[in-house]
C-alpha positions in Angstrom: 6.4 23.3 6.5 2.6 23.3 6.3 1.4 24.7 2.9 -2.9 24.4 2.0 -2.0 23.2 -0.8 -0.5 20.5 0.3 -1.0 17.0 1.8 -0.9 13.1 2.3 -4.3 10.9 3.0 -4.7 7.1 2.9 -7.1 5.5 2.1 -8.5 2.1 3.6 -9.7 0.4 0.8 -11.8 -3.2 1.5 -9.5 -5.9 0.0 -10.7 -6.9 -3.1 -13.0 -4.0 -3.4 -14.3 -4.4 -7.1 -13.6 -8.1 -7.6 -14.0 -11.3 -6.8 -11.0 -13.3 -6.9 -9.3 -11.3 -4.8 -11.5 -10.6 -1.7 -12.5 -14.6 -1.9 -8.9 -15.9 -1.7 -8.0 -13.0 1.3 -11.4 -14.3 3.3 -9.9 -17.8 2.8 -6.0 -16.4 4.2 -8.2 -14.3 7.2 -9.6 -17.7 8.4 -6.6 -19.8 8.4 -4.6 -17.4 9.8 -7.0 -16.5 12.4 -8.3 -20.5 13.1 -3.8 -20.6 13.5 -3.9 -17.3 16.0 -7.1 -18.6 17.6 -8.3 -15.9 17.3 -11.3 -14.6 15.0 -11.2 -13.3 11.0 -11.4 -9.9 10.8 -11.8 -7.9 7.6 -8.6 -6.9 5.7 -7.9 -4.1 4.0 -5.9 -2.8 1.3 -4.5 1.0 1.7 -4.0 3.9 -1.2 -2.1 7.1 -0.8 -3.0 10.7 -1.8 -0.3 13.0 -1.6 -0.9 16.7 -3.2 1.7 19.3 -3.2 1.4 22.5 -4.5 -2.1 21.6 -5.8 -0.8 18.8 -7.6 -2.8 15.4 -6.6 -0.2 12.3 -7.2 -2.2 8.3 -5.9 0.5 6.5 -4.9 -0.9 2.4 -4.9 0.7 -1.7 -5.8 -1.4 -3.1 -7.9 -1.8 -6.2 -10.4 0.2 -5.1 -14.1 -2.9 -6.2 -15.5 -5.8 -4.6 -13.2 -5.8 -1.0 -15.0 -5.1 -0.1 -18.6 -4.7 3.8 -18.5 -1.5 3.8 -20.9 0.3 6.6 -18.4 -0.5 5.8 -14.8 2.9 6.7 -13.1 4.0 3.0 -12.6 7.6 3.8 -10.9 8.5 -0.4 -10.3 7.2 -3.5 -11.2 7.4 -6.5 -8.8 7.0 -10.3 -9.0 3.8 -11.8 -6.9 4.3 -15.0 -4.5 7.6 -15.9 -6.9 10.4 -14.4 -8.6 10.2 -16.6 -11.6 6.6 -16.3 -11.5 7.1 -12.7 -12.0 8.2 -13.4 -16.1 4.5 -14.0 -16.1 2.0 -10.4 -16.7 -0.6 -12.3 -14.1 2.2 -12.5 -11.6 3.3 -9.2 -11.8 3.0 -6.1 -9.4 3.0 -2.5 -10.5 4.0 0.6 -8.0 1.6 3.3 -8.9 3.1 7.4 -8.8 0.0 8.9 -11.1 0.4 12.3 -11.5 -3.8 13.2 -11.1 -4.6 8.8 -10.8 -7.5 7.5 -9.6 -7.9 5.1 -6.9 -10.0 2.3 -8.3 -12.9 1.5 -5.9 -12.8 4.4 -4.2 -16.4 4.6 -4.0 -16.1 1.5 -1.1 -13.4 2.8 1.2 -13.9 3.0 4.8 -13.5 5.9 7.3 -12.0 8.0 4.8 -9.8 9.9 3.5 -7.9 9.9 6.2 -5.0 12.7 6.8 -1.6 11.9 7.7 0.1 15.2 7.0 -0.1 18.8 5.7 3.2 19.4 5.5 4.5 20.3 2.7 7.9 18.5 3.2 6.7 15.1 4.4 4.7 15.3 0.8 7.5 16.2 -0.9 9.6 13.0 1.3 6.7 10.4 -0.2 7.0 11.6 -3.5 11.2 11.2 -3.8 11.1 8.1 -1.8 8.5 6.3 -3.3 10.9 6.2 -6.9 13.4 3.7 -4.8 10.7 1.5 -3.5 12.3 -2.2 -3.7 10.5 -4.8 -6.1 10.6 -7.7 -3.6 8.1 -10.5 -3.8 4.1 -9.6 -3.2 3.8 -12.3 -1.2 6.5 -13.3 1.0 8.2 -12.0 3.8 11.8 -11.6 2.2 12.5 -9.1 5.2 11.6 -11.7 7.7 9.7 -9.3 9.2 6.1 -11.3 10.0 4.5 -10.6 7.3 4.7 -10.1 3.7 5.6 -7.3 1.7 2.2 -6.0 -0.5 0.1 -2.9 -0.2 0.1 -2.3 3.1 3.8 -2.6 3.2 4.7 -0.4 0.8 2.3 2.8 1.7 3.8 2.3 6.1 7.4 2.0 4.1 6.4 6.5 2.2 5.3 7.2 5.4 8.5 5.8 8.2 11.0 7.3 5.4 9.0 10.3 5.5 9.5 10.8 9.3 5.6 9.8 10.1 5.3 7.5 12.8 3.2 4.8 10.9 3.3 2.3 13.8 0.7 4.8 15.0 -1.8 4.9 12.2 -4.0 1.7 12.5 -6.8 -0.1 9.6 -10.6 0.9 10.5 -12.1 -0.3 13.6 -12.2 -4.1 13.2 -9.9 -4.7 10.7 -6.2 -5.4 9.8 -3.9 -4.2 7.5 -1.7 -7.0 6.5 2.0 -6.4 5.4 2.2 -2.8 6.7 4.4 -4.7 9.8 7.1 -5.7 6.6 6.9 -2.0 5.3 8.0 -0.7 8.7 10.7 -3.0 8.8 12.3 -2.7 6.2 12.7 1.8 6.7 14.2 0.5 10.0 16.6 -1.9 8.3 17.8 0.5 5.9 18.0 3.4 8.5 20.2 1.2 10.2 
């Protein structure tokens, strides 16, 4: 059902926007992977979503638990980064946020965004319902054997697939890559079966 007060938008942010450490590590990772795959390095992107349902706006994003100190940021799950045992430390945990009236840090750096995905109230509602059930997989690992690591892009692709959208047809800005996107599609497919 189409509703002018409902919608789903994606925002593509350069990996590490607003910070040095993640940006530097992302570049090293991409250079090494490109060398192994005999291709040129490409810009890496991190995806966040904005969902509007009957004039109420939510921001959905996966980020380190220490990256934002807003008290009510809509945390629905936390998970480990790198290895399950590392997740005992706050420094190695991520959180998935479904933040009512929230904000996307570093939104000013978004590229070719927002991308309007849907204006369907049912799609928006399914995303908001499904995000509550996201599994706390290890960020940066391929636990699904998908050939791709679990990360923020996986989350968004998984949510879109579970809402009935074709996430495999969606692409980051021209010339860029969204590591982890395929892992979200694989998880949604595994759960459907």
